[in-house]
N, C-alpha and C positions, 0 to 999 in steps of 0.2 A: 462670561459666567457660564458654567456648565452645570445645569440642573438636570437631575435624572429622576424620573418617576417611572418605575417599572410597569405599572399598570396602565398608564396612559400613552406611553411611547411604544407603539407596536413594533417599530424597527429594532428597538433594543431587545424586546422580549423574544422576537423571532431569531435575532442573531445570537442570543444566549442559547436558545434551544438548538440552533444549528451548530454552535460551538460545542455543545454537549454531545452531539451525535457524530460529528465528523471524525474524531479519533477512533471510534468503534468501527465505522465504515472502513477507515484506512487499515486498521488492524485485521479486519475480516478479509479484505482483499489481499493483504500480505500473507496471511495464513493460507488462503486458498491458492495463491501463487506458489507458495513453498510446497504445498502438496502436489501441484501439477509438476513442478520441477523434479521432485523426488520420483514421481511416477515416470517422467520422461527418462530420468537417469536409470531407473530400474529396467525399463524397456530396452534401453541401449545396452546395458550389461547383458541382459538376456539374449539380445540379438547377437552380440559378440560371442557369447558362449555357444550359440548354435552355428554361426557362420565360420568362425575361425577354428580350424582343426587343431587339436592338441592343446587348446587353451585350458581345458579342465585339468589336464595332467601337469601343466606347468612348463611345457616345452615350447610354447608359442607366446608371443608378446601381445597384450591387448592393444587396441587402438585408442590410446588415452586422449589423443588430440581431438578425435571426433566426439568422444564423450564430453570433454570439457567444453568444446565449442557449442555442443547442443545445450548444455546446462547454462552457459553464458547467454546464449540467444534467448532461451526460455526465461531467464531471470530478467533480462532487459525488457522483454515483451510484457512480463508480469508487473514490473515496477513503473511502467509508463502511466497507467491510470491512477494508482495511489499517489504518485508524484504530483499529478495535476490536481487531484482532490485536495492535497495539502497546500498547494501553491495558489490556486485560483480563488477560493472563497474569501480570504482576507483582502486580496486586491480588489475583487468585485464589490465586496461590502463597503470597503473604505471609499472606493471611487463612486459608487452609486448612492450610498445612503449616509456617508459622512463618518465622523469620528465616534459618534455614539454607537452606531452599529458595529464598527470595528472594535470598540471597547467591549461591547457585549459579546462579540465572538471570542475575543481573547479571554474574557472572564469565563465563558462557557467551556473553552478548552481547558482552562486552569481548573475549574471545578470538576471536570470529568476525571481528573487524575486522583481524586480523593476516594476512589472506590476501594 
């Protein structure tokens, strides 16, 4: 039998609150990483305009491979932490505190989508 009382089960209450907060932390890290990637891309384009002669006139080719590699590396570095943030809490809560805590976390994530 699975009985739930929100006010007496502290694991359930904390896991619901954690579930409410985690999506916003995830999104803030994604948005910050996107801003960093765009800044890196802008810096690379500016560098190429300065270093490659005749690029502004259209008589030279830009170094597209270097720009794309830089963006890809920046994106991979940026997505490592948000990926861990979305992967680890459900596993840790389910393993350490059981099904009630995992249920509370999932409910918190679900309720955070109603804004």
